[in-house]
Legacy VTK file of the C-alpha trace (Angstrom):
# vtk DataFile Version 3.0
C-alpha trace
ASCII
DATASET POLYDATA
POINTS 89 float
57.791 171.199 142.515
58.357 170.779 146.503
61.663 170.249 148.824
61.676 168.824 151.672
63.295 169.653 154.653
66.020 166.290 155.723
67.185 164.977 159.290
69.793 167.601 159.083
68.251 170.902 157.941
69.170 169.970 153.803
66.671 170.089 151.812
65.797 168.428 148.651
63.435 168.013 145.644
60.590 165.711 146.667
60.879 162.780 144.517
57.963 160.238 144.038
60.013 157.769 142.909
61.809 157.343 146.331
58.653 156.572 148.505
58.095 154.068 145.467
60.779 152.483 146.074
60.651 151.703 149.817
57.289 151.827 149.814
57.386 148.955 146.844
60.737 147.359 149.364
58.192 147.350 152.679
55.469 145.675 151.273
58.346 142.997 149.600
60.001 142.681 152.852
56.450 141.465 154.342
56.072 138.799 151.472
53.323 140.492 149.558
53.576 139.648 145.821
55.558 142.069 142.939
51.674 142.495 141.944
49.998 143.998 144.884
53.365 145.981 146.156
52.817 147.974 143.045
49.401 148.481 143.631
50.366 149.316 146.638
53.282 151.953 146.126
50.937 153.557 143.269
48.403 153.693 145.985
50.644 155.473 148.986
52.915 157.731 146.144
49.234 159.129 145.215
48.260 159.961 148.909
51.129 161.421 149.716
51.395 163.723 146.526
47.611 164.844 147.201
48.746 165.190 151.086
51.901 166.890 149.957
50.540 169.241 147.530
48.598 171.662 150.238
51.525 172.213 152.430
54.254 174.973 152.424
56.504 172.936 153.950
57.678 169.172 154.673
60.186 166.861 156.233
61.272 164.048 155.467
60.030 162.153 158.642
56.780 164.167 158.619
56.534 161.955 154.499
57.832 158.615 156.550
54.857 159.419 159.073
51.587 159.699 155.968
52.972 157.687 153.752
52.764 154.621 157.089
49.675 156.216 157.800
48.012 154.986 153.980
50.049 151.963 153.652
48.391 150.852 157.364
45.308 150.023 155.759
46.790 148.404 153.284
48.706 146.609 155.115
49.597 147.152 158.423
52.906 144.703 159.081
54.763 146.324 155.889
53.332 149.857 157.562
55.435 148.592 160.156
58.197 148.059 158.340
58.389 151.082 156.595
58.126 153.243 159.430
60.730 151.648 161.749
63.247 150.321 159.471
65.301 152.760 157.186
66.504 149.627 155.160
64.035 146.379 154.541
66.593 145.057 152.069
LINES 1 90
89 0 1 2 3 4 5 6 7 8 9 10 11 12 13 14 15 16 17 18 19 20 21 22 23 24 25 26 27 28 29 30 31 32 33 34 35 36 37 38 39 40 41 42 43 44 45 46 47 48 49 50 51 52 53 54 55 56 57 58 59 60 61 62 63 64 65 66 67 68 69 70 71 72 73 74 75 76 77 78 79 80 81 82 83 84 85 86 87 88
């Protein structure tokens, strides 16, 4: 189980459900259908899980950057929303 270093040094266990929800929300914010948002969120979460498995320690900012990088080929606008807006709803 991976631990994530948050902004103020606090750690928390990695939760792919949080990542999924935030990617899904970014996709919906740019008006992608729920079906497309679900597919994209699943793919981004899988990409980040593969990436994080190779790391000893990551920060929440590292995860945010990696998720945006993975999201960008699917929808650049959603990637922008994800990267630059903490709350998209």
